[in-house]
C-alpha positions in Angstrom: -12.1 -13.9 -32.0 -13.7 -13.1 -28.7 -14.6 -9.5 -27.9 -15.9 -7.6 -24.9 -16.6 -3.8 -24.7 -17.5 -1.8 -21.6 -17.8 1.8 -20.5 -16.8 3.3 -17.2 -17.4 6.7 -15.5 -15.0 8.9 -13.7 -15.5 9.8 -10.1 -14.7 12.9 -8.0 -13.6 12.4 -4.5 -15.4 14.6 -2.0 -13.0 13.4 0.7 -9.6 12.8 -0.7 -7.0 10.2 -0.5 -3.3 11.1 -1.0 -0.5 8.8 -0.2 0.0 5.0 -0.3 0.2 2.7 2.7 1.7 0.0 0.4 3.0 0.8 -3.1 3.1 -2.9 -3.9 -0.6 -3.3 -3.2 -1.5 0.3 -4.1 -3.4 0.7 -0.9 -4.1 4.2 0.6 -3.1 5.7 4.0 -6.7 6.8 4.5 -10.2 6.0 3.3 -12.0 8.2 0.9 -15.5 8.8 -0.6 -16.5 10.0 -4.0 -19.4 10.9 -6.3 -19.6 9.0 -9.6 -20.4 11.3 -12.5 -22.7 10.4 -15.4 -21.2 8.7 -18.4 -23.1 10.9 -20.9 -20.5 13.6 -20.2 -17.4 11.8 -19.0 -16.5 8.2 -19.7 -13.9 5.7 -20.9 -14.8 3.1 -23.4 -12.6 0.0 -23.7 -12.7 -3.0 -26.0 -10.7 -6.1 -25.2 -10.3 -8.8 -27.9 -8.5 -12.1 -28.0 -7.7 -14.4 -30.9 -5.3 -17.3 -31.4 -3.6 -15.2 -34.2 -2.5 -12.5 -31.8 1.3 -12.8 -31.1 1.5 -10.3 -28.3 -0.7 -8.2 -26.0 -1.1 -4.6 -27.3 -2.7 -1.4 -26.1 -4.1 1.6 -27.9 -5.3 4.7 -26.0 -7.1 7.5 -27.9 -5.8 6.2 -31.2 -2.2 5.8 -30.3 -0.4 2.6 -29.4 1.0 2.6 -25.9 3.5 0.3 -24.1 2.0 -2.1 -21.6 3.0 -0.6 -18.3 3.5 -2.5 -15.0 0.0 -1.6 -13.7 -1.8 -2.7 -16.9 0.2 -6.0 -16.8 -0.7 -6.5 -13.1 -4.5 -6.0 -13.8 -4.4 -8.4 -16.8 -2.5 -11.0 -14.7 -4.8 -10.8 -11.7 -7.9 -11.0 -13.9 -6.6 -14.1 -15.7 -6.2 -15.8 -12.3 -9.9 -15.3 -11.5 -11.2 -16.2 -15.0 -13.9 -18.8 -15.3 -11.4 -20.9 -17.3 -7.9 -19.7 -16.1 -6.0 -22.3 -18.1 -7.7 -21.2 -21.3 -6.6 -17.6 -20.8 -3.3 -18.1 -19.1 -1.2 -17.6 -22.3 -3.8 -15.7 -24.3 -2.7 -12.4 -26.0 -5.1 -9.4 -26.0 -5.8 -6.3 -28.1 -6.9 -3.5 -25.8 -8.4 -0.4 -27.4 -9.5 2.4 -25.1 -10.8 6.0 -25.6 -11.6 8.8 -23.3 -14.4 11.4 -23.9 -12.3 13.9 -21.9 -8.7 15.0 -21.5 -6.3 12.3 -20.3 -3.9 13.0 -17.4 -5.2 16.6 -16.8 -6.6 15.9 -13.3 -10.0 14.7 -14.4 -9.6 11.2 -13.0 -9.0 9.6 -16.4 -7.0 6.8 -14.8 -9.9 5.9 -12.5 -12.3 5.5 -15.5 -9.6 3.8 -17.5 -8.6 1.0 -15.1 -12.2 0.5 -14.0 -13.2 0.1 -17.6 -10.3 -2.3 -18.3 -11.3 -4.5 -15.3 -15.0 -4.5 -16.4 -14.1 -5.5 -20.0 -11.7 -8.2 -18.8 -14.3 -9.5 -16.4 -16.8 -9.8 -19.3 -14.3 -11.4 -21.6 -13.0 -13.9 -19.0 -16.5 -14.5 -17.5 -15.3 -13.6 -14.0 -17.4 -14.2 -10.9 -16.4 -12.2 -7.8 -15.0 -14.5 -5.0 -16.0 -12.0 -2.3 -17.9 -8.6 -2.3 -15.8 -5.9 -3.9 -13.3 -8.4 -5.4 -13.1 -6.7 -8.8 -12.6 -3.3 -7.0 -9.4 -4.7 -5.3 -8.0 -5.5 -8.8 -9.0 -2.2 -10.3 -7.3 -0.6 -7.2 -4.0 -2.2 -8.3 -4.2 -0.3 -11.6 -5.2 3.1 -10.2 -6.4 3.6 -6.6 -9.4 5.7 -7.4 -10.4 3.2 -10.1 -12.0 1.0 -7.5 -14.6 3.7 -6.9 -15.5 4.0 -10.6 -16.9 0.4 -10.7 -19.9 1.7 -8.8 -22.4 4.5 -9.2 -23.6 7.1 -6.8 -21.7 7.7 -3.6 -18.8 5.3 -3.0 -16.4 4.7 -0.1 -13.0 3.3 -0.7 -11.9 1.5 2.5 -8.2 1.8 3.3 -8.1 -1.8 4.7 -4.9 -2.9 6.3 -6.0 -6.0 8.2 -5.3 -8.5 5.4 -1.8 -8.9 4.0 -3.1 -9.4 0.5 -5.0 -6.1 0.5 -8.5 -7.7 0.0 -10.0 -5.4 2.6 -8.9 -2.3 0.7 -12.0 -2.2 -1.5 -14.8 0.0 -2.7 -18.3 -0.1 -1.2 -21.4 1.6 -2.6 -22.9 3.9 0.1 -25.8 5.1 -2.0 -26.7 4.4 -5.6 -27.0 6.9 -8.4 -30.8 7.4 -7.9 -30.5 8.3 -4.2 -29.7 12.1 -4.5 -31.1 12.8 -8.0 -30.8 16.6 -7.6 -27.1 16.6 -7.0 -25.0 17.8 -10.0 -21.5 18.8 -10.8 -20.0 21.4 -13.1 -16.5 20.5 -14.3 -14.5 23.6 -15.3 -11.7 22.6 -17.6 -9.0 25.2 -16.9 -6.2 23.2 -18.4 -6.5 20.1 -20.6 -2.8 19.4 -20.8 -0.9 16.7 -18.9 -0.1 17.9 -15.4 3.5 18.7 -14.4 3.6 16.4 -11.4 1.8 13.0 -11.7 -0.4 11.8 -8.8 1.9 8.8 -8.3 5.0 11.0 -8.0 3.3 13.6 -5.9 1.9 11.1 -3.4 5.3 9.6 -2.9 7.0 12.9 -2.3 4.2 14.1 0.1 4.4 10.9 2.1 8.2 11.2 2.4 8.2 14.9 3.4 4.8 16.2 4.7 4.1 15.9 8.4 0.6 17.3 7.7 -0.2 14.4 5.4 0.3 11.8 8.2 -1.5 13.9 10.8 -4.5 14.2 8.4 -4.6 10.4 7.9 -4.2 9.7 11.6 -6.4 12.3 13.2 -8.8 14.0 10.6 -10.1 11.7 7.9 -12.0 9.1 9.9 -14.2 11.8 11.7 -14.7 13.6 8.4 -15.7 10.4 6.7 -18.5 9.7 9.2 -19.8 13.3 8.9 -19.6 13.2 5.1 -21.6 10.0 4.8 -24.3 11.2 7.2 -24.6 14.5 5.2 -24.9 12.6 1.9 -27.5 10.2 3.2 -29.5 13.1 4.7 -29.1 15.1 1.4 -27.8 17.9 3.6 -26.0 19.9 0.9 -24.8 22.6 3.4 -22.8 20.1 5.4 -21.8 18.1 2.4 -20.6 21.1 0.5 -18.7 22.8 3.4 -16.8 19.6 4.2 -16.1 19.0 0.5 -14.4 22.4 0.2 -12.6 22.0 3.5 -11.1 18.7 2.5 -10.1 20.0 -0.9 -8.3 22.8 0.8 -6.5 20.5 3.2 -5.5 18.2 0.4 -3.8 21.1 -1.4 -2.3 22.3 1.9 -0.5 18.9 2.1 0.8 19.5 -1.4 2.2 22.9 -0.3 3.6 21.2 2.9 5.4 18.8 0.6 9.1 19.5 -0.1 9.6 20.7 -2.7 6.1 22.0 -2.7 3.6 20.8 -5.4 1.4 23.4 -7.0 -1.7 21.9 -8.7 -3.9 25.0 -8.5 -3.3 28.0 -10.6 -4.6 31.6 -10.7 -7.8 30.5 -12.4 -8.4 27.8 -9.8 -8.1 30.4 -7.1 -10.5 32.8 -8.8 -13.0 30.0 -9.0 -12.6 29.4 -5.3 -13.2 33.1 -4.6 -16.3 33.1 -6.9 -17.8 30.1 -5.1 -17.3 31.7 -1.7 -18.8 35.0 -2.9 -21.8 33.2 -4.4 -22.4 31.3 -1.1 -22.0 34.5 0.9 -24.6 36.2 -1.4 -27.0 33.2 -0.8 -26.4 33.2 2.9 -25.6 29.5 2.9 -23.5 26.9 1.0 -25.2 26.3 -2.3 -22.1 25.4 -4.3 -19.0 23.6 -3.3 -15.7 23.4 -5.2 -13.2 20.6 -5.1 -9.9 20.1 -6.9 -8.1 16.9 -7.4 -4.4 16.8 -8.6 -4.8 19.5 -11.2 -6.2 23.0 -11.8 -9.6 21.9 -13.1 -12.5 22.7 -10.7 -15.4 20.5 -9.9 -18.3 22.4 -8.4 -21.0 20.4 -6.7 -24.5 21.9 -6.4 -28.1 21.0 -6.7 -29.8 21.2 -10.1 -31.9 24.2 -9.2 -28.7 26.3 -9.0 -26.9 25.0 -12.1 -28.2 27.8 -14.4 -27.3 30.5 -12.0 -23.8 29.3 -11.3 -23.0 28.6 -15.0 -24.1 32.1 -15.8 -21.7 33.5 -13.2 -18.9 31.4 -14.5 -19.4 32.5 -18.1 -19.5 36.1 -17.0 -16.4 35.9 -14.8 -14.4 33.9 -17.4 -15.5 35.2 -20.8 -14.0 34.0 -24.0 -13.4 35.7 -27.4 -14.8 32.5 -29.0 -17.8 30.3 -28.1 -17.2 28.0 -25.1 -18.3 24.4 -25.4 -20.6 23.1 -22.7 -21.4 19.4 -22.7 -24.5 19.1 -20.5 -27.6 17.0 -19.9 -29.2 20.0 -18.2 -30.3 23.1 -20.2 -27.9 25.9 -19.9 -28.7 29.1 -21.8 -25.8 31.4 -20.7 -28.0 34.4 -19.9 -26.4 37.1 -17.8 -27.0 36.8 -14.1 -28.2 39.7 -12.1 -26.1 38.5 -9.2 -22.9 39.9 -10.7 -23.8 43.5 -9.9 -24.4 42.7 -6.2 -21.4 40.5 -5.7 -17.9 41.7 -5.0 -16.0 40.0 -7.8 -12.6 40.6 -9.5 -12.5 41.8 -13.0 -13.4 39.1 -15.6 -10.6 36.9 -16.7 -10.5 36.4 -20.5 -10.4 32.7 -21.6 -9.7 31.3 -18.2 -11.9 28.2 -18.7 -11.6 26.2 -21.9 -14.8 24.2 -21.6 -17.5 22.9 -19.2 -19.1 19.6 -18.5 -22.4 19.6 -16.5 -23.1 16.2 -15.1 -25.6 14.5 -12.9 -24.7 11.6 -10.5 -24.2 8.5 -12.6 -24.0 4.7 -12.5 -21.1 2.4 -12.5 -19.5 0.4 -15.4 -21.7 -0.8 -18.3 -21.4 -3.7 -20.7 -21.9 -2.5 -24.3 -23.0 -4.4 -27.4 -20.8 -5.4 -30.3 -21.9 -2.4 -32.3 -19.9 -0.3 -29.8 -16.7 -2.2 -30.2 -13.5 -0.3 -30.9 -12.0 -3.2 -32.9 -12.8 -4.8 -36.2 -15.0 -7.7 -35.3 -13.4 -10.0 -37.8 -9.7 -9.2 -37.3 -9.5 -7.7 -33.8 -7.5 -4.8 -35.1 -8.3 -1.3 -33.7 -10.7 0.8 -35.6 -9.1 4.0 -34.3 -6.5 5.7 -36.5 -3.4 7.0 -34.8 -3.9 10.3 -36.7 -5.4 13.1 -34.7 -7.9 13.9 -37.4 -9.4 10.4 -37.4 -9.6 10.5 -33.6 -11.4 13.8 -33.7 -13.9 12.3 -36.2 -14.7 9.5 -33.9 -14.9 11.8 -30.9 -17.4 13.9 -32.8 -19.3 10.8 -33.7 -19.3 9.7 -30.0 -21.0 13.0 -29.0 -23.4 12.9 -31.9 -24.4 9.3 -30.9 -25.0 10.4 -27.3 -27.2 13.3 -28.5 -29.3 10.8 -30.5 -29.5 8.0 -28.0 -29.8 9.8 -24.7 -31.6 13.0 -25.8 -29.0 15.3 -24.3 -27.1 18.0 -26.2 -24.0 20.1 -25.9 -24.7 23.8 -25.7 -22.4 26.1 -27.5 -22.7 29.4 -25.7 -21.6 32.7 -27.0 -19.6 33.5 -24.0 -17.9 36.5 -25.6 -21.3 38.3 -25.8 -22.2 37.2 -22.2 -18.8 38.4 -21.0 -19.3 41.8 -22.6 -22.6 42.2 -20.7 -20.8 41.3 -17.5 -18.0 43.7 -18.1 -20.4 46.5 -18.9 -22.4 45.8 -15.7 -19.3 45.8 -13.5 -18.0 49.0 -15.1 -21.4 50.7 -14.5 -21.3 49.5 -10.9 -17.9 50.9 -10.3 
């Protein structure tokens, strides 16, 4: 039995890609850049095992066996071709066991982390050496486009390529590592943790076929924005970085509305978060927080660490809950009421609008984990995860508990109902 286990982060695009130049190669119509989030909050862990006794290749995701889809099969095939001993692995069957620490298919880039993790684990199992810079990212891209960016930490550019017929120039390049802008953080607001109505793959195809705005954006907008965005990040110029991040998110969703029939990824809570961020920046007199939304209603708010407490307090007051809201964070967040609420023009609080929060720093790329982290039995290669939801919850709880112990961070459970009551009282008094 041969086993390899890896972990991979998710990434959030500050400048989006939407639409494929080649569906066969999974290459984009425009380049993009993203920020890799820290694995303490959001990660995929994958174990790949191989044994002569395995009769077929099987895949388990979050405790449930899944069919091997075309993209997974493509990644496995491509990784076998670049293995150190390709003939040894050519006919080998695998057990692939993967789990996410965050909702799957809800617009939190779970596919990016998932395919990056699969490539990293297969590279470890097969002892792969890259044949050219970014080689592994070109294989991860064939699973999920944005997965190529999750192989690296920090600030990462995915180059659209197009010069090589085999797509080798459509690869990820690290612009700055995870230590470059240590103050940069992200608040992820989970508005909806259910699977989205329109998948990214389906949405992209429809947009490319019907949206004139999408092609105009790719031809005339993105390249200039890319240069400005990279300069802003390297200068640690949050005002420029934040403004362009919001503008690009807005334009991405404009292309979704320009699609026929239109695609609606944002909901009322998403729009209220947008309003809140603009009100907060207006109060500050400059851009201190920047929202971005991928293909889903969940908001990511970029900001520097000095503003995390203040913005979290605003979010908890504007979106109170009747029960404690879970916050998974590596940065202390106490949920105290903010005095800003009384001086900002805000709509009435929306009860239960946000289900949970992640607060993340910028993080590194994929990691190789030890055998003690394996998701399979090290003697049989069978998955340790049960398909029952209760068993999966136990392991999820254990995962977070382990992170608390090993990395000295902790999830804060905030009494948002009490905080929300304070906010409501303050707003009522103001009126």
